[in-house]
N, C-alpha and C positions, 0 to 999 in steps of 0.2 A: 411260748405262747403263739398262737397263730396270726399270721397277718393277713386277716381277711378283710380284703377291701371292697367286695361287691357287695350289692344289697339285695340280692336274691333270697326270697323268704321260703323256706321248705315247711311242708304240712305233711305229718304222717298220719295215715286213716285209723291207726289204733286196731282194736279187734274187730274184725268185720262182722262178727255177730253181735257186737254191742252197739251204743248209738253214735259211735265215732263217725261213719260213713253220713249218717244223717245229719249232724251237727256241723260237720264239714261242709257238705253240701250247701247247706243255708248259709254258713258263713261266708264260702265263696261267691254265691248268688247275691251278697251284698256289697262286692267290692267294686269299686270304680275299675274302668277298663285299664287305666295305667296301673294301679294296685295289681290286677289279675296277671299282667304281663310279667312282674316280678315273682310270681307264684309257682313253685314247684311241687306239686303233689306226688308223695311217694304212697303208692298202694294199687290195688286192682281197678282198673277203670270201670269194670262191670258193677263192683259194689257201689261206687261213686254214683253212677249212672243210676242204679236201682234206688239208692236212697233219694236223687233228686226228684226222680219220678214220683215216689211214694210220697214226698213231701211238696210236690207239685212247684218246684223252683227250677230256673233255668241257670245252667251253670255257665260261666264265662270261659273264654278260651284260655285254659291254663294248660302247661304243662304237665303231663303225667307219666311217671316213671314207674313201670311195673316190676315185680321180681320175676325172674326167669321160672319156666314150667308152667303146666297148666293151672288154669283157675280152679282152686279148690271149690267144692261144694259146701256153701256156707248159707245157713238160715239164721236170719235175725232172733236173737232170744235164745240159740242154742249154742253155748260155746264147745269147742272142740279142740282136740290137740292141732288139726290142721289149721282152724282159726288161730291158734297160739303161735303156729309157725309162721303164718302170715304176717301177724302183727311184728313179731320179731324181724322178719327180713324187711319190711318197710322201715324200721327203726334203723337196723344196721345200715341200709342202702343211704338213708339221708346224714347219717352221723358220718359216714365214709366220705360223702360229698362235702360234708362241713370241715373234715379234716384236711381235704384237699382244697379248701378255701373257695369252694363254689357257692356256698349259701353262706349269708352273714348270721340267720337265724333259723331255729327250728320250733314250731308250733306243734306240738305232739297231741292228737287226740287219744282218749284214754285206752290203757291198756288193762289185761288181768294179769296180775301177778302170777295167779295160780295156773293159769293156761298157758302162760309164757315159760313158765318153768317146766311144765310137762313137755313142752316143745323144745326143750334144752338150753332155756335161757339162764344164765349163770349168776343172775344178778338180782337183788331185792325189787328194783324199779328202774325206771328211767334214769334217775339222779346218779346212781352208782354207775350205771352202764355208761352213762355220758362222761363222767370222770374219768373212768379207765381208758375209755377210748380217745378222748381228747388229752390225755396225759396231765392231768391237774390231781392234787390231792386234797385240797381244801375248798368245797363246796357246800352250799348253803339253801336250803328250801325257804323261799320267801312267798307269802300270798298277799298280794296287792289287791285292794278293794276299794270301792268309794268310800267307806267309813273307817276301815281299820286295814293296816300294813303290818304284817306279823312274819317273822323269821324264826325259825327253829333251831337251837343249838344242838339237839338230837333228833333224829327223824324216826326211822323204822326200828326202834329198839324198845323190847319189852320193858314195862314200867320198873320192873323188880331189878334191871340192869341200869337205870338210867344213872342213878347215883355213881355207879362205877364209871360210866362211859363219860360223865362230865368232868372235864379239866379246866384249869385257868387258861391254858392256851387255847383250847377249843372255843370257850367263851369269847375270849378276846378276838380270835380271828372271827369268830360269825359278827361280833360287833363291828370289826372293821369293815368286812364286805358289804354289810348292811349299809354303813355310813357312806363308802364308796359309790355305791349304787344309788342312794338318795340323791347324791350330787349330780353324778353323770347320767344316770338313766331317767331319773324322774324329775330332775330339775329343781331340787329343793337346795338353795345356796348355804344353808345353815342348819344343818340336820338335828333334830332332836331325838334321840334314841332311849328310849326307855327299856332298862334290864329287868326282866323280872326274876325273883328269888325263887328256889325250888320247893321250899317248904311253906305250909301256912304260916301267915303274918311274916315272910319273909324270914323264918327261923326263930323269930322272937329273940333276938341276941344270943343265940345258940341253944335256948330252951327247948324250940322244937327241930333240932336238927343244925350241923354245923356247917353244912355245904355253903350256905348263903354267906357267911363271913370267911370261910376258908378258902373257898374255889371262887365264888362268883365276884365278890367284892374286889380282888386284887386285878380282875381283868379290867376293871372301870378305873384303875388308880393311874393309869397313863393318859394324858390327854390324846384326843385325836383332833388335829388341826382343824379349825372350822365348825367343828362338831359340838354337841352339848351332849354328855352322857348322865343318865339317871338310873340309881338303882344300887343295891337290889331293892326292887318295888315289891310291896306286897301284892301278889298275884290278883286276888280277888277284887281288888279297888283300882289296879292299874287300867284296866280296859275300859272303865267308866272314863277316865282321864284321857285315854287315847282317842275314843269315839271322834271322828269328824276332825282328826288332828288338833284337838282342843290343846293338848299340853305335850304330845309327843307325836313325831311324824312316823314312827316306826317302834313296834315292841320287838323285843328278842325274848322268846319263851324258851323255856328249858327241855320241854319235851313235847311230843305230838299232840296229845290232846290237850293240853295246856293251852297251846296256841290255836289250835284248829276247831275247838268247840266254839269260843267266841267268834271266830272268823265264819264259821258255817250257820251261825245263829244270826248274824247281822248282814253279811255280803253273800250268801250264798250263791245265789246266781250270777253275781257280778266279779267276784274274785277270780285272780288269776295266779296260778303258780308260776313262779319265775326261779330257775336255778342260777344262782350267783356264784361267782368264780370260775366259769367256763369262758373259754376264748371267744366263744360264740355267745349270741342270746338263745336262749330255750325258755319258751312258755308254753301253758297248757291250762285246760280247764280244771277246776278245783274239785271236779267229781270224777266217778269212775264209770264203767262200761255201762251199767244200768240195763242188765240182761232183760230186767223183768218188765221193760217198757220198749224194748228195741223193735223196730219195726211197725210199730203201732200209731206213728204219727203225733206223739205227743211230747216227745225228748223236746226240752227248750235248749236253744242254741247261745244264750246269752254270753254264757263263759267262755265259749268257743270264740264268738264274735269278739270279744275284749281280748282274748288270748292273741287273736290274729292281729288285732288293731295294735296292742302293745308290742308285738314282736317287730311290726313295722316301725314304731315310734322310737324303741330302744336301738334297734339296727341303724336307723338315720342319724340318731344322736351319736351313736358311737362313730358313724363314718365321718362324722363333721370334725371328730376330735383327732384322726388320723393325719398323720404329717402330709403336707403339699406333694412330697416326693413319693408317696406310696401309690398315687394314681387314684387317689379318691376323689 
């Protein structure tokens, strides 16, 4: 694990043809001067300043790290291989800085998986790239919103392969990382973690599938100190019980849409994507590049603002837990 003791926060612009520069400009404009001094933006200054002008916001004095070479010709709303290469360059530079211990957190604006791949990006998304570059095996995608906090046991996996991808060890590790994050990063002293079943009615005792009893239930068998584990829960009822932390502080879903449909229904503008298991903090908005509205002055920046705020909070919480001898 990296011994990252600084509290600088990196921001990557994402695809410059998407809404990333707009929402980053708006989020930066809301920072206090003390916060702005801690921010390093990875991206082309021209795109950030163009977005700030179009949204009529004033950028604070932040450090901007640009990739080498000429500024590509990018038009908002028109994705391209050049834009794909730019977004990859921003991300690679920020992650390299994190690996050197220069930043404690990265808040990433949205990238396009399609255009990043066309530009040579070898990963399905941010999460997989961060895990590989920072040398960790187990990472978890968690969405933290005002009403729901949901983690995913599997992420970008076709539905037909979810059952094969689920293992007791994978579900258990997801639960462990969620419980740890609730205490360390979110200040929940005694977390209550609800773990969903995979099948309708959580398998109905094997009648509707055996994964719930054979794979998921054993992952809950061993207690986690200080936490309460619940499950396998009937998926169609569990989210009602989780709303506003009524019964659970977080839900562990078995696959992408099982967890993300409820999140985007009730917390779409306010939810933040957090990558657990990394030696740094990583946050991002819960939406994509939105090419259809890029450059039109209508993109909402709420999720990006919350992503940046959570990155500050999590980085500062973790810094207070470092040994005094580390220099924190």
